[in-house]
N, C-alpha and C positions, 0 to 999 in steps of 0.2 A: 382594232382587234378582230381578227377573223377566226372563227372556230375551225378546226380541221375535221375532216371526214374520217380520218384514220382512227381505228380503234386502239385503245390502250389496254394492256393486260390488267385484269382484276387484281387488286392488291391482296396479298395473302391474309391480311387481317384488317378488321375495321379499326380506323383511327379517328379520333375527334379533332377536328380542325376548326380553328377560330379565324374568320376573315374579318379584317378591320379595314373599312373603306367608306368614305362619305359619298361615294357616287353609287346610286342605286343600280345603274346598269352593270357596273363592275361587280357588285355584290351578287346580282342574279346570275351573271355569266359564270363567275367562279363557283358559286354555290351549285348550279346545275351541273357543271362540269365535274366537280368533285363528288357530288351525290351519285351521279351516273357511274362513277368508278367504285362506289361502295363505301365512301368515306362518310362519317358523321360530320355535319357542318353546323356551326353557330356563326351568327353575324353581329357586328358592332359597327355603328356609324361614326363613332368618335373615340378619342383616347380614354375618356373617363369610363365610358361603357365597357371598353375593352379591358381595363384594369379590373372593374367589378366582375366581369365574366371570368377572367382568369382566376381571381381570388375565390370566387364561389365554386368553380370547378375547373382545375387546371387542364387545359387541352394538351394534345400530343404535339401539335405544331401550330404556329401562328403565321398567317399571311397578313403583313402589316404595310398599309399605305403610309407614306411619309407626310404628305400634306393633309392634315386633319384640322377640323375647325377649332378645337380647344388645345389639347396637348398634341404636339406633332409626333410622328412615329419614333423619332429619335428619343424623345422624352419618355414615351411609353416603354420602349425597349430598355432604356437605362434604368427605369424604376423597377422593372421586372427582374433585371439581372442583379439588382442589389439584394433581392430576397432569395435566400438559399433554396427554398422550395420550388421557385420558378426558374432558377438559373439554368437548369438543364434543358428547358423547353426551346427547341430550335425556332428562330424567327427569321422568316424570309421577307425582306423588304420588297415592296412593289412601288415603283415610282417612275414618273416621266422624266425625272432628273437623271441625266446620263453622263454628267461630268465625273471625272476620276475622283475629284475631291468629295463628291457626294457619296460615292461608293466607299471611300476610305472612312468617311465619317460614320457611315452605317456599320461597317465592321468594327470600328472603334467603340461603338455604343453597345456592341454585343450581338450584332446580327450574324446569322450563319450563312446567309446567301443574299443575293441582290438581283432582282429581275426588272428589267427596263420595259416600261410601257411604250408602245403597244406590245403586248406579249403574245407569244404563240402557246396555244393550249398544251401541245405536246411537251414544250419546254417546262411549263409550270408543273404538269403532272410528273415529268421525269425528276425534276428537282424536289418536289414534295415527296415522292417515293424514296428518293435517295436519302433525304434528311431523316425521314421516318425510320429507314433501315439503320442509319448511323446512330440515331437516338436509341433504338432497340439494342443495338450492339453495345452502346455505352452503358445501358442499364444492366445487360448481362455481364459485361466486364466489371461493373461496380459490384454486382452481386457476388461474382466469383472472387473478387478482391476481398470482400467482406468474409466470404467463406474461408479464404486463405488466412486472413488475419485471425478469425476465430480458431481455425485449426492450429495456427502458430501459437496463439496464447494457450490453448489447451496442451500443446506439446510442451511449452515451457513450464506450465503448471505440473504436468506429469513428471517432467524431468526434475523440477524442484522437489516434488514429493519423494521421488526415488532417492535423491541426494540427502534429503532431510531424514528419510527413514534409515538410510545407511549410517548417517551421523548418529542418530539416536541408538541404533543397534550397536555401533561402536562404543557409545557412551555406556550402554548397559553392560557390555563386555568389560570395559575399563573399570566401571564401578564394582562389578562382580569380582574382578581380579584384585582390585584394591582391598575390597572387604575381606577377601580370602587371605591375601598376602600380608596385610598390615594389621588386620583386626587381632590376630593371635598374639603377635609380639607386643602390640599396644596394650592388650589386656594383661599380658604377663608383666609389663613394666608398671602398669597402673596397679596391678595386684600387689607388687612388691614394694611400691613406694610407701605405703602405710606402715608396714613393719620396719622399713629402712628408716623412716622418720622417727619411729618409736625407739629404735636402736640408737639413733643419733642423740635423742634426749637422754637415753640411759648413759651413753658414753660421756656426754657433757656433765651429767650429774656425778659420774665417777670422778671425773677430773676435778670437779668442784670439791668433792669429799677429800681427795688427795691434797688439794690445796689447803683445806681446812686442817687436815691432820699434819701436813708438812708446810707450815707457813714460811719457813726459811729454806728455799731450795739452794742447792750447791751453785757456785758460780757457773759451772758448765751448764747445768740445767737452766739456770736463769738466762744465760746467753741464748740458749736454744729457744726458750719461750719468747724472748724479745724478738728473735729472728723470724719466727713463724707468726707473730702477732696473734697469739692465742685469744685475746679479747675480741678481736675482729672476727676470727673464725667462729668463736662461740656465738656471736650475734648473727653472722651471715649464713652459717650452715643451715639452720632451720628455714630461713627465707629461701635459700636455694632449693631445698627439698620441696617446699611449697610451690615454687615456680615450676618445677618439674611436674608436679602433680597437676597444676593448672594447664600446662602445655599438653599433657596427655589427655586431659578432659576435653581440651579444645580440639585435638585431633579426633577423638572419638565422636565429638559433636559434628565435625565436618564429614566424617564418614557416614554418620547417620543421615545428615542433610542430603548427601549424594544419593544414598539409598532411597530416601523418600522422594527426592526430585525425580529419579529415574523410575520410581515405583517398581522396584525389583520384586519379583515373586508375587505380584498383585495382578488382579484382572484389569483389563483395558478400561472398563467402565466401573466406576466405584463412587461411593459417597466421599466427598472431599470437604474438609474444613478450609475455606479460602484463606483465612488468616494464618493457619499453620503452613499452607503452601507458600504464602508470601514470605513468611518468616524464614522458612527453609531456603528459599531462593535468595533471600537477602544474605544468608550466611555464605552463599557461594560467591557473592560479589563483594564481600567485606574487604578483601585485599585491595580492591580498586577504589575504596572510599577514603584512603588516607593521604594520597599525593595526587592532586591537591585534596585538601580536606573537604569532604562532601557530607553535609548533614542530612539525615533521614528523619523526616517528620511523618508521623502516622496518625491517621484519624480513622480508627476502625469502629464502625457502627455495627449494630446487630444485623447479621445476614443469616439466611438458612444454609444448612449443609446442602451442597449440590451433588446430584448424581450425574457425573460427567466423565470425560476422558481426562483423568487427573494428570497423567504424564504429559499429555499434549498442552494442557492448560499451564503447567509449569514452564514449558518451552516459551510460551507467550510472555509470561512474566519475566523470564530471563532475558529475552530479546528486548523487551521494552525498558527494563532496568539498564541493560548494557548500552542501549542507544541513548538513554538519558545521561548516563555517565560520560559517554563519548561527547555528547553536546556540551556538557559542563566543562570537560577538560579543554575544549576549544575556546572557552570564554576566558580571556586573559585581562581581568579587571580586578585588581586587589581590593577595591572598595565594595565588591559584591560578595556576599556570603553565598557560596554554592550550596544548593539544597535540592533534594528530591522529596516530594510530598506524595504519600500514598493514602488514598481515601476509599473506604468501602461503605456501601449503603444498599438498601433494598428499596426499589420503587417500581411501580407499574409491571409487577410480575417478573422483574429482572433483578439479578444481583449485579451491582455496578462496581467496577474497580477503576479508579482514576490514578494514573501515574503522571505527575507533573514535574517539570524541571524548569529552572530559570537559566537555561543555557543559551546557545546562539540562535535557536529557533530554526525553522525550515523555510528556505527560500520559496517564494510563490511559484517560480517556474518549475519546481520539481515536485510540487504537491500532487499533481494529477498522476504522476508515475510512481508514487511512493509504495503502492502495493503491487507494482508489476514485478514478476519474477525476474531475477538477475539485474534489476536496476539498483545501482548503488552510487552514492556521491563520495564514497570513501576512496582513498588512494588504492592503486593496484596492490593486492596482497593483504589488504586489511578488511576486506569484506566481499562476500559473493553476491549480495543483494537478494538473499533468501529469507532473512529474518522476518521482515515485515510481510513479505508475500506468504510465507508459511503461517505467520500469525493470523493473517486475514483468512486463510483457508481454514485454520483450526477453529477460529471463533465464528465466522460467518457461515461456512459450509458445513463443518462437522457439528457445531453446536447451534446453528441457526440463530446466532446472536448478533451483536453489534460491535463493530470496531471502527471508531472514528477518532479524529484528532482536530485540535485547534492549535494554531501556532502564530507567533508574531516574531519576526526577526529581531534579534537583540533583546527580546523579553523572555521567551521561553516557549515550551510546548507542553500540551496535555494530551495524553492518549486516554481514551475512554473505552472500557471493555464492558459489554453487557451480556450476561448469560441468563437465558430464561430459567426461572427457578423450578419450573415443572418439566424441563426439557426431556430428561431421560428417565423419568421415574418408573416407566413401565418396561424399560430396557432389561 
C-alpha cells in the first residue's frame, strides 16, 4: 500500500467513520489519511468491538475488513443490516480477497462497496466521499418522502373534514325541511285523532242504543249488518284509531330525535347528557335492528353532563352503531344471538362510552389503517371510509379524548370512547 502525494479536496462536512481492521498498520494509515481530509475517525480491531462501537454511537460510514479474529466482516455486516437503525449505514469492505465470489458474498451480506488490498488512497477517499454523498441524499430523500406522506395525510384529513361538513350541513338542511314540512301536518293529524276517537265511541254507543231499542231489525237491515260484520267493526275501529295515534307519536318522536341529533338552533358547544344523546341516536337506527333481529343491551352508569361539541359527538355514536350493525349483519350463524352492548361510566376524569358487538370482528391486517381517511373494507358504493376517520378526529383532536378498539375475528369488536369530563368547561 503506497500513499499518494496528490491532495484530495476537503469534504464539505465532517463525517464520523468507523475503521474495523485487526492490522495496526492499516488502522494507522487509514486513520491518518481520513483525519487529514477532515473526517472524524474511530477504530476497532475485531468484530465484537465494531458492533459495540456502532450500537453506542452509529457512524456515518464503516470501512470493514473481512478477515477478523472473532466475527468476520461478513457476520458483522449481516448483524448490522438486520437492525433497522443501522441498516442505512454504508459498509465498504476492505479485503485482500479478490475473487468474484468474495465480492458477490460481500454485496449479498449488505455491503455498499468492495475495495481490494493493497488499496490506493485516492480510490479509498473517492469511494468514501461517494458513499457519504449517497447516504446524505438518501436521508434527504427519506425526509422529503416523510414530508410528502405527512402532507398527503393532512390533505386527506382536510378533504374528509370538508366532505363531512358538507354532509352535516346537508343533514341540518334536510332535518329543518322535514321539521317544517312534516311537523304541521303531523301535529294536525295528532290533534284530530283524540276527538275522532271520541266521536267513534259516541257513534258506537249510538249503534248500541239503537240495537237495544230495535232488537228485531228488518230482514234487509239484518242482511246488511251481517255483510259489514258490525261486531268486528265495533271491536277493531277503536284499535285502529289507537294505532294511528301510536304512529303519529312515533313520527313526532323521530322528528324530535333528528332535531336533537343535528342540534338545530343550538350552539356548537353545549352541555350534553350522554345518555340522552345515545338514546336519540338509537332511535335513528331502530329500523336496522329488526332484520336480522339485533338486541340492544344497555348498562348506563352515573356520568356527569359534558360541555362538548354535541352534534359532532352524535356523529361518532351514529358511525359506531352503524358499523356494529354492519358487522352483525355479516355474521350468518343462526345459533348466535346478535347483540350490541352500550356501557357508560366515569373513571380517571373521563366519561367512557363502550359500544360492543358480537359480529365478525376486524381482520388484523386492516387494523392499522382503520382510522385512515378514505380507507374502507366495504364494497364500492357502500362506504366512503370517512366514518371512523371523522370519529377519530372528533374525539382525539376536537375533544382531546380517546378512541380505541379491541377486536377478535369471529368474536366481536368493542370501541371505547373517552371524553375528558372537564374538557370544555371554560369554553
